[in-house]
Phi, psi and omega in degrees: 000003187299315183298314182296318181296320181295318181295318179296325178294314178300319178297319182296326180276351181081018181265083185291329180299309179292325179300318179297317180300311183289333176297312180297324178293323176298315179301320185276318192240350185288155178286165178299321181294322181293318181295317180296316177303310183294323178298318176293320180291318177294325177298316179296328182275355178091011179270075189292317182299313182293321180296315179299321183297318176298314179294327177293322178299321180287324179294331177296333178270330182234072192294344179263002184282108183294326183300318181296321177298319178295314182298319177296317179299319180296322177297316182296324179297315180295337179267007179065035178242067188295323183295316180295321178299317179295328178300314181294319185291328177290345179279351187276128184288153185293336181266005178286136180305331183269008180299313178301320177300319176294321178295323180295314180294318177300318179298319179298317180294316180294326178294320175299331180276357181080011178270072190295321182296316181293320179300315181297320179300317180298315182293321178294327178291321176294322181292327175297326180282313183235076189299336186256008185286119182298322182296324180289317177299322177293320180298319176296318174304315179295322181293311183295324180296316180298329181278351184082016178269072193294323180296314180293324178297319182296322177301318180292317179291324178297323178298329177286314181297328176296333177268013180064027176266112182252343174223141180203133182050040179077003182255142177273118186290323177297320176300314179297320181294318180298319183296316182287324177296322177293317177300330180267006174089005179270070190294317180297319176294321177298324179299324177301313183287328172301319176302313184291328183294336186259012175297320186264327183205137176264115184239140188309311183298318180294319181291323176295319181297319178299309181299318181291322176297319176298321178297313179299323180284352182087009178266079190290323178296317176297318179300313178303316180299317185284322175295320178296318177300316177299320180297322179287329178284320184212089182298339180271012177279087195299328188294342187287328195291323180295318181286327175298314178301318181294322180295321177295325178295319178299329180271010180063023177260077190288324176300315179296321179297317179291325176299321179295323176301306182302317178298318180296322179295326179297329179268340184214078187288357179250020183270099185296328182294326177293318178298315181299314182292325174302321177296319180295319182288325175298323175297319178295329179278353181081011179266084186292326179295315177293325178300310180301317179302316182291317182292321175294325176298320177297323182284334173296318181287328178214096181299346179262014182287091191301309185299322180294320179295317181294318178296316179296320176299319179302315180295317182293325175296317178299323181274004178057037177261074197284326177296322179293326180294315180294328175297316177299317184294318179297323177295316181291321180293326180296327177271010175086009180269118185230057179294138179305329182296327178299322183292318176297315181298323179293320178299313179300312186295317179294322176299315180294332177272008179062030176260073193297321180294319175296316182302315182297320177300316180290318180301314182292327175293325182280343191302313183302327182278335185238022183292350175251006181263114185296325181295315179297312182302316179299313179300315181298316181301311181293324177298316180299322177299314179300326182273004177081011183267067189294322180295315179292323179296322179300317179297320180297314183288330173298320176295318179296320182294329180295331179266346183216066190298341181266006183284107187290330179297317179291322179299313180298316177303311183297322179297317181292318180298324181288342177279343182285000000 
């Protein structure tokens, strides 16, 4: 073992020149045991090329040794040479003790390539050989989870928990179980596993998953507690603030909701969704000035933010700021956004600004999208009456009356229109 020990010593001292020399001596004069030992050590240290070279030298002497083929394949995976790795794995015979290990590695490679069916076939073949092997059940759970097959994934993780396996390959099985249960809509069950996953360690991603699952389940107070705990643990976890604000809104704590938005913006000043949500909460609080500021902030960050523009226009229409409405519409149309609501808004604004020909053009353009909308039809109908378009107005009110035959206002209007 002297050559191998010398090389490791040189590496520890940072003497790469001497390390290279002793590596070559190991290749030429080292025992098989020494080569294998050094290959494993170098693999752990990240020297994949050298590790592979040692294992290949051994494989030339023991061409049927499956363990060496697996070790070479693992080196190649770390070197991003997946196809070469698969080539070695395919050479391992089915009766080789390392065959299940080869199947697991191959399954992982196929999964990374998105070939899920092939990956599953490899894992099921391994499971048929070693039906009680926890690593195989875990790998199947991971595969099914990635595919969104949450029930099957949960079965695999449950089999591990029944064996009292709570951590495997660096993963917390309760956390994995919680994630697939949540993904499958079993939120309350998921919360139980999130609780258990944090018995040993509280980790930000797990805490976010717990809080978000509580939110989805409608347990808003629990959600607030967990998002707040996450905020204290990691204030820069940007995703928490929007959902914390939403949870406060569900609890009718609007001031707290808005404070969560402001706090989130301090940590993520380019988050358009926080600005938009802050605008909506400000509207609920009756602070129209703050609402406009927040909604315009969202549009500065994303000029194509359709929902923010529509919400801002609704506010501007309420405030009778029709020129500002048209300005927003022009901006959105310039960026290629042509939501039908903008056409209706343009019709309303032009009518209020006494630009009647433009208003009529927009009303007629909006008609196909809103011909079943009673509010639009009523507005359009009254506009037509003002413009002296009694025949067209009559058709509009007949359409309204067909859906509301007892409406005395419409009946009276139609009687007057028919007299004209």
